[in-house]
N, C-alpha and C positions, 0 to 999 in steps of 0.2 A: 502477473504472478498471482495465483490463488492462495488464499489463506487456508491453512490446515490446522486442525485442532491439535494442541500440544499433547504429546505422550511423554510424560516426564520420567523416563526410564532411569534417570540418575537416582531417583528416590526408591527405585525398586531393587530387589536382590540382583546382584550381578550374575549374568548367565555363566554357567560352567564352561571352562575353557581348558584345553590341554596345556596351555602355556600359563605359567605363573604370573600373576599381575602384581606389579610393583605398586604398593600403596602410596608411595611418595609421588609418583607420576600421576596416579589416579586423583590424588588430592589437589595437585596443581591444575589438572584439567578441570576439576570441579570449580576451582577458584576462577580460572579463566572463563568458564561458562557464565559465572555470576557477573563478570564484568562485561559480557557481550550485550546483555539486555538491561536497559535502564528501567528499574521497577520503582522509581521515585515519582513524585508528583510533577517532575519536569517532563515526563513522557505523556503526551496527550492521550495515549491509550489508557493511562491510569487516571489522569486528571485533565479533563478537557476544559481548559480555561477559556472563556469567551471574551473576557475584557482585559484591557491593558492595565497593568498594576501601577505604573509610575510614569513620570514625565508629563509633557503637555497634553498627551492623549489619555491620561489616566481616566479609567472608568468607561472608555469607549470600546466598541467592538474591535477585536483584532482583525487585521486584514486577512482576506482570502478564506474566511469562514462565513457561512450564511445559515440563518435559521429559517425554516420553512413553516408556513402556517398550516399546511396540509398535515393531517394526522398520519400516524404510522400505517393504519389500515389502508388509507387511500394511496399512500406511497407504495406500499407492497402490492396492492392490486394492480397499479399501473406499471411499475418498474419490473416486478418479479413475475406475477401471474400472467399478465397480458403482454409483457415485454414491449411496452409502449414508452415513448419519450414524453417528457413533461417540460413544457415551456416555462420561462421565467415568470410570466404573469400567472400561470396556473399554480406555480409554487407559492405565490404570494410572498415574495421575499421582503423581509423587513430589516432595514438597516437601523442601527441604534445611534447614528450620528447625523446624517444629512438628509435627505429625503429623496424620493424618486417619484417619477411620473409613471403611473401604472396604466396598463391597457386592459380593458375588459371588452371582450367580443369585438375587438378592432376599433373601439372608440375611446378617446381620451376624456377623462372626467375632470381632474384637477389640472389646470394648465400651469405652465411654469411661471407665466407672468401674473397669475392669480387674477387676471382681469375678467375671467369668465368662468362660470361653473355650469356645466351642462347637466341636464336631467340624468339621474341615476336610475338604472333598471331596478325593477322591483326586487330582484334577488341577486345578491352579490356573493353569497356563501363565504368562501375563504379568501376572496380577493380584497385587497386594500388599495384604494386609489388616493394618492396624495400629491402634494406639490413639493417643490424644492425645500421649502420650509413648512413646518406643520401649520396649516391654516387654522385660524380661529373661527368661531361661529360667525363673527361680524364680517369676515372677509368673504363669506360665501353668500351669493345672491339668494335671497329667500325664495323658496319654492312653495307654491300654494297647494299642490297635489299632496293629499294626506299620506298616500303610500310612499311618495318620494321623500317627504319630510321624515318619515319614520326610517327609511333606508339611509338618508343623509345622517341622521342621528346615530345610527349604528356605525357608520364609517367613522364619525368623530369619536365615538366611544372606543373603537378599536385603536385609533391613533393615540388617544390619551393613555392607553394601557402600555404603549411602547416607550422604551427608554430612548431609542433613537429611530430615525427613519432613513431609508435609503434615498440617495439621489440616483435617478435612473441611469444617468451617464456614468456615474462612478461604478454602478453595478456592471454595466457593459465593459468598462475598462478593466475591472477586476476579473471578470470572467474571461476576457481576452488573455490576460496574463496567466491565469490558472490553466487555461487550455494550452497555451504555448509551453508552459513549464512542465505540465504533466505529460504532454506528448513527447517532449524532449527527454524526460526521464525514462519513459517507456522505450523510446528509440535507442537511447544510450545504454540503459541498464536492464531493460526488459522487466521493469518492476512496476506494479500497479500501486499507486499511492493515493488516488482520489476515491473517496468513499462517502456515501450517504449513511449516516449513523442514526439508528432508531433506538430510542429508550436510553435513559441514563440512570445509574444507581448512585444516589447521594448517600454517602456514608463516611465514617471516620475510621481510619486505620491507626491504632496506637503505635504500630511499628514504623509508620511513615511520618505522620504529622497530626497535630491537633486540628488542622484545617479540614473543613468538609471537602471531601473529594467528589468530583463529578465524573464518574466513569462511564464511557459509552459502552453499550452492550451488543448491539447487532450491526454488522457491517455489510453494506451493499456496494460492491465495486461498480463504479459508474464512469462514463466518459462524457465530455461536453461536446455537443455537436452544433454546428452553425445552421441557422434556419433562414428562410427568406421572409419571415414575419418581422414585425416591429420588435419582437422580443430579442431577435438576433441569435439567441442561443437556447438550447434545451439540453436536458440530461437524459441519459439512457443507460441501462445496466450493461456491463461489459459482456460481450458474447461468450458463451461457454464458461461462464464463471458461476460461483455459488455464493449464497448468503451464508455468513459465518458469525458465530458467537465470538466475542472479543478474545483472541487467543492469548494476548499478553496478560489480560486480567485473569483468565483461566490458569495461566502459568503461575501468577502471583498467589492465587488462592491455594493452588496445589502445593507450592513451595512453602508458604508461610503457615498454612492451616491444615495441610495434608488432606484436603477434600477435592475430589475430582468432580467438577460440575457436570461433565458428560452431557453437554447440551448440543444436539445436532439439529440446527435450525432447519436445514433442508428436509430432514426426515419428518420433523414435526409439522412442517407446512406442506407436506406432500398430500394435497387434497384429491389428486386424480385417482388414487387407489383406495382411499378410505373416506368417502364423502360423509358418512355418518359421524365419524370422529374428527371432522374438519376443525382445525384450530386456527384462530385469528392471531394476529400479532399481539393483541392485548392478552390473549390466553398465554402466550409465550412469556410476556412480561410477568404475569401472575406466577407462572411456574418458576421463573428465575428468582423473583422476589421471595417465594417460599423457600427456595434452597439457600439463598444468601442470608436471609434474616434468621436462620437457625444458628448462624455463627457470627453474624455482624449486625450492627444496628444501622438501619438505613431504610430507604424506600426507593422504588422505581418510579420515575416520572416519564411521561410520554412526550418527548420532544424529538424533533427531527432536524439534524444539522448536516451541512456539507463541509468537509474538511479534508486535509491531507494527513495521511498516516504512513509510517514506514515500518515494514515487517521483514526487511532483508535479514537482519541479524537473528531474528526469531527462527527463520528457516535454517540458518547455519547452526544455531544452538540445538535445534531439534535433530539435525543430522548428526551432530557430535554425540548427543544423548543416545540415539538409536544404535550408534556404532562405537560405543565407549570402549569395548574390548579391543577392537581393531586399532583405535587411536593409542591406547595404553601400550600395546605390544608393538607399535611401529618403531623401528630403530631410529628414524629421523626425529620423531616426537620425543623419544627417550633421550636423544642427544641434546635436543633443545632444552629439555628439563634439567640438564646437567647430570644425568645418570648415564652409567655405562651401558651402551646398547647391547641387547642380547645377540644381535646379529652385527657382525663387523661392517663398518661403513668406510669406504675408501675416500679419504679426504683430499688426498693430493692427486690432482688430475694433471698429467704432463701434457701441456698444450703443444709443446714443440713436437712431441711424438705423434699427437693426433694430427697436427698439420702435415707432418711427413706422410702419415698413412693416407690422408686425403689426396696429397699430391701424387702419390705412387699408384693410385687406383687407375685401373684400365677403364676406358670409356664404356665398355660393356658392363662394368660393375657400378656405374653411376646411374641413378634413376631420378635425378632432380628434374622437376617439371618447370622450374624457373631459373633464371640466371642467378649465380652466386659467386661472390668473391672469395678470397682465401680465408678470411676470418669467418665468413658464413659457412664455408665448407668444414672448417674446424669444428664449429658448433654442431653441424649435421653429423659429423663423424663421432663426436662425443655422445650424442643421443643414440646413435646406432649401437655404440659400445656400452650402453646402459650406465653412463657416467652422470653423476649429480652435478649440475652446474647452473649458474645464473647468467643469462644473456642480457647484457645491458647496452642500451644505445638510445640516443635522442630520436625524436620523431623523424620519419623519412629515411632512416638508415637501413631499412630492409628487414626488420624483425618479423613482420607478418609474412614476408616472402620466405624467410628462413624457416618459420614454423610450417608453412605449406610444404616446403621441401622435405622437412623432417617427417611429416605425416605421409608424404608420398613414398619415402624410403621405407618407412615402417610397414606400409600397406603391401609393398612388394615382398617383404619378409614375412607376411602373414600375421602381423601384429595388429592389435587394436590400440587406438590412441584416444585418450580423453583430453580434450582441449577445454580448459576452464579459463574464463576471464571475468573480471569484475564488471566489465562493460559489454553490453550486447553488441555494440558497434564493432568491437575487435573481433568477435566471433563471426560477424557477417563479412568482414573484410577477408578473413582467411577462407571462409566457405566460398565466397565469390571467386577467389583465386583458384580453388580446387575445382569448382564448377566450370571455369573457363578452360580447364585442362581435362574436362570430361571425367572428373572424379567425384562429381557432386552426388551421383547415385550411391556412392559408398558412404555418404555422410548422413547422419540423422541429428536433427536439432532436438535437444532435450532441455531447452531453456524456457521456463515459464509457460506461456500460452502456446508456444510453438511445439510443445510435446504432442505427438500424434501416435 
Protein backbone atom coordinates (compact mmCIF):
# COMPACT_ATOMS: atom_id res chain seq x y z
CA UNK A 1 0.00 0.00 0.00
CA UNK A 2 1.34 3.41 -0.96
CA UNK A 3 1.02 6.41 1.32
CA UNK A 4 -1.00 9.30 0.00
CA UNK A 5 -1.00 12.87 1.24
CA UNK A 6 -3.99 13.70 3.39
CA UNK A 7 -6.72 15.94 2.03
CA UNK A 8 -8.64 16.96 5.14
CA UNK A 9 -11.97 17.77 3.55
CA UNK A 10 -13.74 17.62 6.90
CA UNK A 11 -12.28 21.02 7.69
CA UNK A 12 -13.40 22.41 4.35
CA UNK A 13 -16.90 23.68 3.47
CA UNK A 14 -19.30 20.82 2.81
CA UNK A 15 -20.08 20.45 -0.87
CA UNK A 16 -23.58 21.39 -1.97
CA UNK A 17 -25.99 18.49 -2.18
CA UNK A 18 -29.59 18.11 -3.23
CA UNK A 19 -30.20 16.11 -0.04
CA UNK A 20 -30.39 17.76 3.34
CA UNK A 21 -27.53 16.74 5.65
CA UNK A 22 -28.40 15.79 9.21
CA UNK A 23 -25.96 17.68 11.48
CA UNK A 24 -26.29 15.05 14.24
CA UNK A 25 -25.09 12.30 11.92
CA UNK A 26 -22.34 14.50 10.52
CA UNK A 27 -21.04 15.31 14.02
CA UNK A 28 -21.06 11.63 14.98
CA UNK A 29 -19.10 10.77 11.84
CA UNK A 30 -16.54 13.45 12.69
CA UNK A 31 -16.12 12.03 16.19
CA UNK A 32 -15.73 8.52 14.77
CA UNK A 33 -13.07 9.83 12.40
CA UNK A 34 -11.15 11.31 15.33
CA UNK A 35 -11.04 7.89 17.00
CA UNK A 36 -9.74 6.16 13.87
CA UNK A 37 -6.32 7.77 14.05
CA UNK A 38 -4.11 7.92 17.13
CA UNK A 39 -2.58 11.41 17.18
CA UNK A 40 -0.88 10.98 20.56
CA UNK A 41 2.76 10.21 21.27
CA UNK A 42 1.86 6.50 21.39
CA UNK A 43 1.78 6.57 17.60
CA UNK A 44 5.35 6.10 16.24
CA UNK A 45 4.44 8.35 13.32
CA UNK A 46 4.04 11.17 15.85
CA UNK A 47 6.73 10.20 18.34
CA UNK A 48 9.36 7.69 17.27
CA UNK A 49 10.68 6.41 20.58
CA UNK A 50 13.94 4.54 20.12
CA UNK A 51 14.55 3.36 23.69
CA UNK A 52 12.68 1.23 26.21
CA UNK A 53 11.29 3.36 29.04
CA UNK A 54 10.99 0.83 31.85
CA UNK A 55 11.80 -2.67 33.02
CA UNK A 56 15.07 -4.53 32.92
CA UNK A 57 15.81 -3.21 29.42
CA UNK A 58 15.26 0.43 30.35
CA UNK A 59 17.32 2.77 28.21
CA UNK A 60 18.09 0.13 25.59
CA UNK A 61 17.08 0.26 21.94
CA UNK A 62 13.65 -1.11 21.13
CA UNK A 63 13.54 -4.33 19.14
CA UNK A 64 13.11 -4.30 15.36
CA UNK A 65 14.23 -0.72 14.79
CA UNK A 66 17.68 0.15 13.47
CA UNK A 67 19.65 3.33 13.05
CA UNK A 68 21.87 3.70 9.98
CA UNK A 69 25.16 5.53 9.91
CA UNK A 70 24.69 6.45 6.26
CA UNK A 71 23.34 9.96 5.81
CA UNK A 72 20.04 10.77 4.12
CA UNK A 73 21.61 11.86 0.83
CA UNK A 74 23.45 8.55 0.46
CA UNK A 75 20.33 6.56 1.33
CA UNK A 76 18.26 8.50 -1.21
CA UNK A 77 20.85 8.20 -3.94
CA UNK A 78 21.02 4.42 -3.59
CA UNK A 79 17.44 3.45 -2.74
CA UNK A 80 15.43 6.05 -4.65
CA UNK A 81 17.49 7.50 -7.50
CA UNK A 82 19.46 4.39 -8.48
CA UNK A 83 16.96 1.80 -7.18
CA UNK A 84 19.84 -0.19 -5.70
CA UNK A 85 19.85 -2.44 -2.68
CA UNK A 86 22.00 -1.67 0.37
CA UNK A 87 23.58 -4.45 2.42
CA UNK A 88 23.71 -4.50 6.21
CA UNK A 89 27.42 -3.75 6.32
CA UNK A 90 26.99 -0.81 3.93
CA UNK A 91 24.30 0.56 6.22
CA UNK A 92 26.71 0.53 9.15
CA UNK A 93 24.10 -0.73 11.60
CA UNK A 94 24.67 0.29 15.20
CA UNK A 95 23.01 -1.52 18.08
CA UNK A 96 22.84 0.24 21.36
CA UNK A 97 23.05 -2.90 23.54
CA UNK A 98 25.26 -5.73 22.40
CA UNK A 99 27.82 -5.70 19.65
CA UNK A 100 28.26 -7.02 16.23
CA UNK A 101 30.98 -8.28 14.03
CA UNK A 102 30.99 -6.17 10.89
CA UNK A 103 32.36 -7.02 7.47
CA UNK A 104 34.24 -4.56 5.32
CA UNK A 105 35.11 -5.54 1.75
CA UNK A 106 34.65 -9.20 2.65
CA UNK A 107 37.15 -9.14 5.54
CA UNK A 108 36.50 -9.40 9.27
CA UNK A 109 38.29 -6.94 11.49
CA UNK A 110 37.23 -7.37 15.10
CA UNK A 111 36.87 -11.08 15.81
CA UNK A 112 34.35 -12.41 18.29
CA UNK A 113 37.02 -14.00 20.47
CA UNK A 114 39.00 -10.73 20.44
CA UNK A 115 42.16 -12.80 20.10
CA UNK A 116 43.24 -11.10 16.91
CA UNK A 117 42.93 -7.70 15.33
CA UNK A 118 43.66 -7.53 11.62
CA UNK A 119 44.95 -4.50 9.86
CA UNK A 120 42.27 -1.96 8.97
CA UNK A 121 42.08 -0.47 5.47
CA UNK A 122 43.07 3.15 5.09
CA UNK A 123 39.49 4.29 4.51
CA UNK A 124 36.47 2.96 6.38
CA UNK A 125 34.06 5.85 5.75
CA UNK A 126 30.75 5.01 7.40
CA UNK A 127 31.59 1.41 8.37
CA UNK A 128 32.02 0.48 12.00
CA UNK A 129 33.75 -2.78 12.83
CA UNK A 130 33.49 -4.08 16.35
CA UNK A 131 33.30 -7.17 18.54
CA UNK A 132 30.59 -8.76 20.62
CA UNK A 133 31.57 -6.45 23.44
CA UNK A 134 33.05 -3.04 22.83
CA UNK A 135 36.85 -3.50 22.82
CA UNK A 136 39.15 -1.28 24.75
CA UNK A 137 42.37 0.06 23.35
CA UNK A 138 44.35 -2.47 25.45
CA UNK A 139 42.51 -5.39 23.83
CA UNK A 140 43.66 -4.44 20.36
CA UNK A 141 47.02 -5.54 19.10
CA UNK A 142 49.18 -2.43 18.52
CA UNK A 143 49.79 -1.61 14.87
CA UNK A 144 52.91 0.25 13.88
CA UNK A 145 51.69 1.55 10.54
CA UNK A 146 50.87 5.22 11.12
CA UNK A 147 47.92 5.26 8.69
CA UNK A 148 46.42 2.15 10.27
CA UNK A 149 46.86 3.53 13.78
CA UNK A 150 44.99 6.66 12.72
CA UNK A 151 42.18 4.57 11.22
CA UNK A 152 42.09 2.36 14.31
CA UNK A 153 41.68 5.45 16.48
CA UNK A 154 38.79 6.60 14.30
CA UNK A 155 37.04 3.26 14.83
CA UNK A 156 37.42 3.52 18.61
CA UNK A 157 36.18 7.11 18.60
CA UNK A 158 33.06 6.03 16.70
CA UNK A 159 32.47 3.19 19.15
CA UNK A 160 32.76 5.54 22.12
CA UNK A 161 30.07 7.79 20.63
CA UNK A 162 27.53 4.96 20.66
CA UNK A 163 25.21 4.10 23.52
CA UNK A 164 25.00 0.49 22.42
CA UNK A 165 26.56 -1.72 19.80
CA UNK A 166 25.00 -4.57 17.83
CA UNK A 167 25.84 -8.20 18.05
CA UNK A 168 25.97 -9.36 14.46
CA UNK A 169 24.07 -12.59 15.14
CA UNK A 170 21.32 -10.65 16.88
CA UNK A 171 21.04 -8.32 13.89
CA UNK A 172 20.61 -11.31 11.57
CA UNK A 173 18.01 -12.83 13.89
CA UNK A 174 16.03 -9.61 14.10
CA UNK A 175 16.13 -9.05 10.34
CA UNK A 176 14.93 -12.63 9.85
CA UNK A 177 11.93 -11.93 12.08
CA UNK A 178 11.19 -8.57 10.47
CA UNK A 179 11.34 -10.09 6.99
CA UNK A 180 9.00 -12.92 7.98
CA UNK A 181 6.52 -10.64 9.78
CA UNK A 182 6.36 -7.93 7.10
CA UNK A 183 5.96 -10.46 4.28
CA UNK A 184 3.16 -12.12 6.25
CA UNK A 185 1.40 -8.76 6.67
CA UNK A 186 1.71 -7.98 2.96
CA UNK A 187 0.43 -11.45 2.08
CA UNK A 188 -2.52 -11.36 4.49
CA UNK A 189 -3.51 -7.70 4.39
CA UNK A 190 -1.76 -6.21 1.37
CA UNK A 191 -0.34 -3.50 3.61
CA UNK A 192 3.14 -2.01 3.46
CA UNK A 193 4.49 -1.48 6.98
CA UNK A 194 8.30 -1.42 6.65
CA UNK A 195 9.87 1.97 5.99
CA UNK A 196 13.20 3.73 6.05
CA UNK A 197 12.53 7.11 7.63
CA UNK A 198 14.79 10.07 6.93
CA UNK A 199 14.86 13.21 9.05
CA UNK A 200 13.16 13.84 12.38
CA UNK A 201 11.51 16.96 13.77
CA UNK A 202 12.22 17.47 17.46
CA UNK A 203 9.52 19.68 18.95
CA UNK A 204 7.02 20.20 21.76
CA UNK A 205 3.29 20.15 21.18
CA UNK A 206 1.43 21.79 24.09
CA UNK A 207 -1.72 19.95 23.00
CA UNK A 208 -0.07 16.53 23.39
CA UNK A 209 2.63 16.53 26.03
CA UNK A 210 5.45 18.53 27.57
CA UNK A 211 7.79 15.78 26.42
CA UNK A 212 9.98 16.46 23.40
CA UNK A 213 8.51 14.63 20.41
CA UNK A 214 10.67 12.95 17.80
CA UNK A 215 8.55 12.94 14.63
CA UNK A 216 9.76 11.14 11.47
CA UNK A 217 9.42 13.22 8.31
CA UNK A 218 10.12 11.30 5.10
CA UNK A 219 9.12 7.67 4.46
CA UNK A 220 10.70 5.30 1.95
CA UNK A 221 8.81 1.97 1.63
CA UNK A 222 11.34 -0.87 1.57
CA UNK A 223 11.58 -4.64 1.54
CA UNK A 224 14.21 -6.95 3.04
CA UNK A 225 15.93 -9.29 0.61
CA UNK A 226 18.17 -12.27 1.25
CA UNK A 227 21.65 -12.18 -0.20
CA UNK A 228 24.43 -14.72 -0.66
CA UNK A 229 26.98 -12.53 1.06
CA UNK A 230 27.98 -12.65 4.71
CA UNK A 231 25.54 -9.81 5.34
CA UNK A 232 22.70 -12.27 4.68
CA UNK A 233 20.25 -9.41 4.04
CA UNK A 234 19.88 -6.13 2.17
CA UNK A 235 17.11 -3.54 1.86
CA UNK A 236 15.59 -2.16 -1.34
CA UNK A 237 12.81 0.27 -2.16
CA UNK A 238 9.45 -1.35 -2.95
CA UNK A 239 8.79 -1.52 -6.68
CA UNK A 240 6.36 1.09 -8.08
CA UNK A 241 6.17 2.91 -4.75
CA UNK A 242 6.75 6.56 -3.88
CA UNK A 243 8.61 8.52 -1.24
CA UNK A 244 6.12 10.33 1.00
CA UNK A 245 6.07 13.03 3.62
CA UNK A 246 4.67 11.77 6.95
CA UNK A 247 0.88 11.79 6.27
CA UNK A 248 -0.09 11.35 9.93
CA UNK A 249 2.00 14.34 10.96
CA UNK A 250 0.56 16.38 8.06
CA UNK A 251 -2.93 15.48 9.26
CA UNK A 252 -2.07 16.48 12.84
CA UNK A 253 -0.73 19.89 11.78
CA UNK A 254 -3.76 20.48 9.54
CA UNK A 255 -6.22 19.45 12.27
CA UNK A 256 -4.65 21.28 15.22
CA UNK A 257 -3.10 24.31 13.54
CA UNK A 258 -5.04 24.66 10.29
CA UNK A 259 -1.89 24.66 8.16
CA UNK A 260 -1.51 22.54 5.04
CA UNK A 261 2.17 21.63 4.72
CA UNK A 262 1.60 20.66 1.06
CA UNK A 263 4.94 18.87 0.68
CA UNK A 264 5.26 16.56 -2.32
CA UNK A 265 8.61 14.80 -1.88
CA UNK A 266 8.51 13.04 -5.26
CA UNK A 267 7.93 16.33 -7.08
CA UNK A 268 10.67 18.14 -5.17
CA UNK A 269 13.16 15.36 -5.84
CA UNK A 270 12.28 15.00 -9.52
CA UNK A 271 15.74 15.78 -10.89
CA UNK A 272 15.24 14.29 -14.34
CA UNK A 273 13.14 17.19 -15.64
CA UNK A 274 14.79 20.13 -13.95
CA UNK A 275 18.48 19.56 -13.34
CA UNK A 276 19.20 23.24 -12.67
CA UNK A 277 16.78 23.30 -9.72
CA UNK A 278 17.83 19.92 -8.40
CA UNK A 279 17.16 19.57 -4.69
CA UNK A 280 18.91 17.26 -2.25
CA UNK A 281 17.23 15.69 0.73
CA UNK A 282 18.95 18.25 2.96
CA UNK A 283 17.27 21.01 0.93
CA UNK A 284 13.96 19.30 1.65
CA UNK A 285 14.79 19.26 5.36
CA UNK A 286 15.46 23.01 5.24
CA UNK A 287 12.15 23.61 3.47
CA UNK A 288 10.26 21.51 6.03
CA UNK A 289 12.00 23.19 8.95
CA UNK A 290 11.19 26.62 7.53
CA UNK A 291 7.49 25.75 7.30
CA UNK A 292 7.27 24.09 10.70
CA UNK A 293 9.23 26.62 12.74
CA UNK A 294 6.77 29.34 11.73
CA UNK A 295 4.21 27.74 14.02
CA UNK A 296 6.20 25.35 16.23
CA UNK A 297 9.40 25.44 18.21
CA UNK A 298 11.77 22.73 17.10
CA UNK A 299 14.46 21.66 14.69
CA UNK A 300 15.06 19.03 12.03
CA UNK A 301 17.83 16.50 12.62
CA UNK A 302 19.34 14.30 9.91
CA UNK A 303 18.97 10.71 11.09
CA UNK A 304 17.97 7.56 9.22
CA UNK A 305 16.10 4.68 10.88
CA UNK A 306 14.36 1.50 9.82
CA UNK A 307 11.02 0.74 11.45
CA UNK A 308 7.45 -0.51 11.07
CA UNK A 309 4.57 1.95 10.65
CA UNK A 310 0.84 1.35 10.09
CA UNK A 311 -1.26 3.60 7.85
CA UNK A 312 -4.32 1.40 7.24
CA UNK A 313 -6.70 3.53 9.28
CA UNK A 314 -5.32 6.67 7.68
CA UNK A 315 -6.49 5.42 4.29
CA UNK A 316 -9.93 4.63 5.72
CA UNK A 317 -10.10 8.07 7.32
CA UNK A 318 -9.20 9.78 4.06
CA UNK A 319 -11.88 7.81 2.23
CA UNK A 320 -14.55 8.91 4.73
CA UNK A 321 -13.43 12.52 4.49
CA UNK A 322 -13.54 12.58 0.72
CA UNK A 323 -17.03 11.04 0.66
CA UNK A 324 -18.55 12.65 3.75
CA UNK A 325 -21.84 13.56 2.00
CA UNK A 326 -22.39 10.01 0.77
CA UNK A 327 -21.78 8.62 4.27
CA UNK A 328 -24.09 11.13 5.96
CA UNK A 329 -26.93 10.42 3.52
CA UNK A 330 -26.57 6.62 3.55
CA UNK A 331 -29.63 5.01 5.20
CA UNK A 332 -27.57 2.31 6.93
CA UNK A 333 -25.21 4.89 8.46
CA UNK A 334 -28.23 6.95 9.51
CA UNK A 335 -29.71 3.88 11.18
CA UNK A 336 -26.44 3.09 12.99
CA UNK A 337 -26.33 6.67 14.27
CA UNK A 338 -29.78 6.20 15.84
CA UNK A 339 -31.52 8.53 13.42
CA UNK A 340 -34.55 7.78 11.27
CA UNK A 341 -33.27 6.91 7.78
CA UNK A 342 -34.46 9.10 4.93
CA UNK A 343 -34.87 5.91 2.89
CA UNK A 344 -36.79 3.00 4.39
CA UNK A 345 -34.70 -0.04 5.29
CA UNK A 346 -36.28 -3.49 5.37
CA UNK A 347 -35.15 -5.01 8.65
CA UNK A 348 -37.07 -8.26 8.66
CA UNK A 349 -35.79 -10.81 6.15
CA UNK A 350 -38.01 -13.88 5.94
CA UNK A 351 -35.51 -16.74 5.74
CA UNK A 352 -38.19 -19.37 5.28
CA UNK A 353 -39.56 -17.52 2.27
CA UNK A 354 -36.08 -17.15 0.78
CA UNK A 355 -35.36 -20.84 1.32
CA UNK A 356 -38.59 -21.78 -0.44
CA UNK A 357 -37.73 -19.48 -3.37
CA UNK A 358 -34.33 -21.15 -3.68
CA UNK A 359 -35.85 -24.65 -3.60
CA UNK A 360 -38.51 -23.82 -6.18
CA UNK A 361 -36.03 -22.50 -8.73
CA UNK A 362 -35.68 -24.35 -12.01
CA UNK A 363 -32.19 -25.62 -12.93
CA UNK A 364 -32.16 -23.20 -15.88
CA UNK A 365 -32.50 -20.29 -13.40
CA UNK A 366 -29.54 -21.34 -11.26
CA UNK A 367 -26.09 -20.04 -12.20
CA UNK A 368 -24.03 -21.23 -9.25
CA UNK A 369 -20.49 -22.15 -10.23
CA UNK A 370 -19.76 -24.17 -7.08
CA UNK A 371 -21.68 -26.64 -4.95
CA UNK A 372 -24.03 -25.11 -2.37
CA UNK A 373 -26.20 -26.56 0.40
CA UNK A 374 -29.63 -25.25 1.43
CA UNK A 375 -28.34 -22.60 3.85
CA UNK A 376 -25.86 -21.30 1.27
CA UNK A 377 -28.59 -21.16 -1.40
CA UNK A 378 -30.71 -19.14 1.02
CA UNK A 379 -27.87 -16.60 1.36
CA UNK A 380 -27.44 -16.46 -2.43
CA UNK A 381 -31.18 -15.85 -2.85
CA UNK A 382 -31.05 -13.05 -0.25
CA UNK A 383 -28.23 -11.33 -2.14
CA UNK A 384 -30.04 -11.65 -5.47
CA UNK A 385 -33.14 -10.04 -3.91
CA UNK A 386 -31.08 -7.11 -2.51
CA UNK A 387 -31.57 -8.08 1.13
CA UNK A 388 -29.24 -6.78 3.85
CA UNK A 389 -27.90 -9.68 5.87
CA UNK A 390 -24.87 -11.02 7.75
CA UNK A 391 -23.53 -14.46 6.81
CA UNK A 392 -21.90 -16.11 9.83
CA UNK A 393 -19.94 -19.32 9.96
CA UNK A 394 -16.70 -20.79 11.35
CA UNK A 395 -13.72 -21.43 9.07
CA UNK A 396 -14.25 -24.15 6.49
CA UNK A 397 -18.03 -23.86 6.26
CA UNK A 398 -18.08 -22.48 2.72
CA UNK A 399 -18.36 -18.71 3.16
CA UNK A 400 -15.85 -17.99 0.36
CA UNK A 401 -17.62 -20.53 -1.84
CA UNK A 402 -20.96 -18.79 -1.18
CA UNK A 403 -19.46 -15.38 -2.00
CA UNK A 404 -18.12 -16.75 -5.29
CA UNK A 405 -21.58 -18.08 -6.13
CA UNK A 406 -23.19 -14.74 -5.26
CA UNK A 407 -20.73 -12.93 -7.56
CA UNK A 408 -21.45 -15.37 -10.38
CA UNK A 409 -25.23 -14.92 -10.00
CA UNK A 410 -24.83 -11.13 -10.04
CA UNK A 411 -22.61 -11.25 -13.14
CA UNK A 412 -25.28 -13.17 -15.03
CA UNK A 413 -27.77 -10.43 -14.10
CA UNK A 414 -25.45 -7.70 -15.39
CA UNK A 415 -24.55 -6.37 -11.97
CA UNK A 416 -21.21 -5.19 -10.64
CA UNK A 417 -19.96 -6.47 -7.27
CA UNK A 418 -17.47 -4.82 -4.91
CA UNK A 419 -15.94 -7.49 -2.68
CA UNK A 420 -14.13 -5.96 0.30
CA UNK A 421 -12.11 -7.77 2.95
CA UNK A 422 -9.82 -6.74 5.78
CA UNK A 423 -7.40 -9.46 4.71
CA UNK A 424 -5.88 -9.83 1.27
CA UNK A 425 -5.85 -13.62 1.65
CA UNK A 426 -9.67 -13.69 1.65
CA UNK A 427 -9.77 -11.72 -1.61
CA UNK A 428 -7.30 -14.10 -3.22
CA UNK A 429 -9.27 -17.20 -2.18
CA UNK A 430 -12.48 -15.92 -3.82
CA UNK A 431 -10.66 -14.69 -6.91
CA UNK A 432 -8.94 -18.06 -7.28
CA UNK A 433 -12.33 -19.82 -7.19
CA UNK A 434 -13.67 -17.48 -9.87
CA UNK A 435 -10.58 -17.99 -12.05
CA UNK A 436 -10.98 -21.75 -11.76
CA UNK A 437 -14.45 -21.32 -13.30
CA UNK A 438 -13.15 -19.08 -16.11
CA UNK A 439 -14.54 -15.89 -14.55
CA UNK A 440 -11.18 -14.42 -13.66
CA UNK A 441 -11.14 -12.13 -16.70
CA UNK A 442 -14.20 -10.36 -15.31
CA UNK A 443 -12.39 -9.51 -12.04
CA UNK A 444 -10.03 -6.66 -11.34
CA UNK A 445 -7.86 -6.29 -8.24
CA UNK A 446 -8.00 -2.79 -6.78
CA UNK A 447 -6.18 -3.62 -3.56
CA UNK A 448 -2.95 -1.76 -2.83
CA UNK A 449 -0.05 -2.50 -5.14
CA UNK A 450 -2.20 -4.81 -7.27
CA UNK A 451 -4.04 -1.82 -8.77
CA UNK A 452 -3.29 -1.68 -12.51
